[in-house]
N, C-alpha and C positions, 0 to 999 in steps of 0.2 A: 705664668704668662696669661692665663685666663683671668686671674685676679687683676692683673695690670690692665687688661682690656676693659674689664668690668668697671674698674676704678675710673678709667678715662671716660666711660659712658655716664656713670652715675654721680661722680663727685662734682660739686659745684665750684668749690674753691681749688682750682688747679693752677699751678704755676709752672712755668717753663724754667728749667735750670740748665746751664751749660756744665757738663761734667768733664769733658776732656776734648782735646783736639788731636786729630790724627791726620797727618798729611794735609793740613789746611782744611780738612773737612770737619765740620762741627757736628758732634753727636748730641742729640737732644734726648732728654729723658723726662717723662712726666712724673711729677711728685705731688703728693697731697700733703696737707699739713696735719691731717688727723688719721685715725685708724680706719677700719673698714666700715662702710655704711650698712644700714639695715637692708637695703636693696641687694647689696652684694651678698650678704649672708643668706638671704632668702633664695637667691639664684643658685648659690652653691648647695644649699639644702635640697632644692628641687632636683639638681643634677644627681646628688647622692641618692635621693629616693628613687629616681629612675634607674640608676645603676643597681640598687638593691633589688628592684623588681625583676631585673634580669638574672641576678645571681641566686636569690633564694630558692626558686623552683628547681634549680640544678642541684641543690643540696638535699632535696627530698630523699633520693635513693640512698645517699650516704647515711642519713638519719635512720632510715629503716634497717639498713645493714648493721649499724651499730646497736640498734634496739634488739635485733635478732641475736646478735652475738652476746649482748649483755644478759638477755633472758636465758640463753643456754648456759652461760657461766653461773647464773643464779641457781638454776636447777642442779647443775653439777655440784655447787657448793652445798646445797641442801642434801644431796645424796651423801656427800662426805660427812656432813654434820650428823645425819642419822646413823651412818656407819660408826663414826667416832663415839657417839653417845651409846650405841649398843655395846661397844667394847668397854668403855669407861664405866658404865653403870651395870654391866653384866645383865643386860636386859635386851628386849627387842626394840629396834627402831625401824620405822617404816614411812614410806611416802605413798599416799593414795591419790590416784589421778582420776579426775572426772573429765574425760576427753572432750565431750561435746560442749561442756560449759566453759572449758578453758581454765579450770582451776585445779588445784591440788592442795593437800594438807600434809604437814609433817607431824607424825605421831611419835613423840618421844615419851617413854615410860616416866610417869611422875610429873609430867608437864602438860599444860593445856595445849590443845591442837593449835597449830599455827597455819592459818589459811593463806594461800598465795594465789593471786589472780594474775593471769597472763595479760599483757597489754592487748587492747582491742584489735590492733593491727595484726597480731600474730595468732596462730592456731596450732593445735597439736595435729600433725598430719600422719604420724605413725607412732605406735607404741606396742610393745610386745611383752609386757610383764604379765604374770598370771592374773586371771580374773578371779576375784574374791568378792562375793556378794555384789555382783554386777559392776564392779569397779576394778580398775587396773591397780595392782599393788606391788610395790617393791619393798621387801622387808629384809632386815639384816639380823642374823642370830647373834648371840653374845660374843662370838668369836669374830664378828665383823664380816662374815661371809654372806653374800646376798642370796636370797631365795632362788634366784635364777638370773643369769646374765640377760642383757637386753638393751634396748635403746628407747629414747624418746626423740621423735623427730618434730622439729618446729618449722613452720613455713610462714611466709608473709604474702601480701597481695601481689607482689611482683614475680612470685614463683621461686624466690630464693629459699634454700633449705639448709638446715644445720641439725646435726644429730648429737645427742648426749648419750654416750655408750658406756655401759658398765660390763666388765668381764665377769664370767660366772664364778670362778673359784677365788681369785685374788681380790675382787671387788674394786679393781682399778677403774677410775672414772676418767673419761677423756671426751673431747669435743672434736667433731670432724665434719667436714663439708660433704664427704662421700658417705653414702649409706653403708651400714655394716654388712 
């Protein structure tokens, strides 16, 4: 309907055509001989840009929530990787966290360290693994048993929190919104 109104305003070559008769009343419809004009397309683009300005700020919290969950899933995956490597290689696998810097590395025997940087919007809000050389360290023995159970808590600027929890004996890794 909007396009028809715009077409009536902006098209120069407009013809009137009789389409049908109903009860003696004549219905008229405006038709153009060509496609959409440049002015019509510009008006539609302007309306879409105004609509997007209203919608995109509302998607910000959704993006932060997805980023928080994806980062927690990445940390859980790295914990499982270190555990699996420890069992497969009959060696020690560990994750070493630098809380204030928001980084950690994965130390797998026989492989170079893999550094992981948390997104700038997120921070480590809680961690309770043992301190080794002034760093928090989670290590797995060759049987895949963690040195200690514990958790890593992540938070964002809006106050949302998520926890990656590992159980002491079995080494089960899970993600939860509630603190352990």
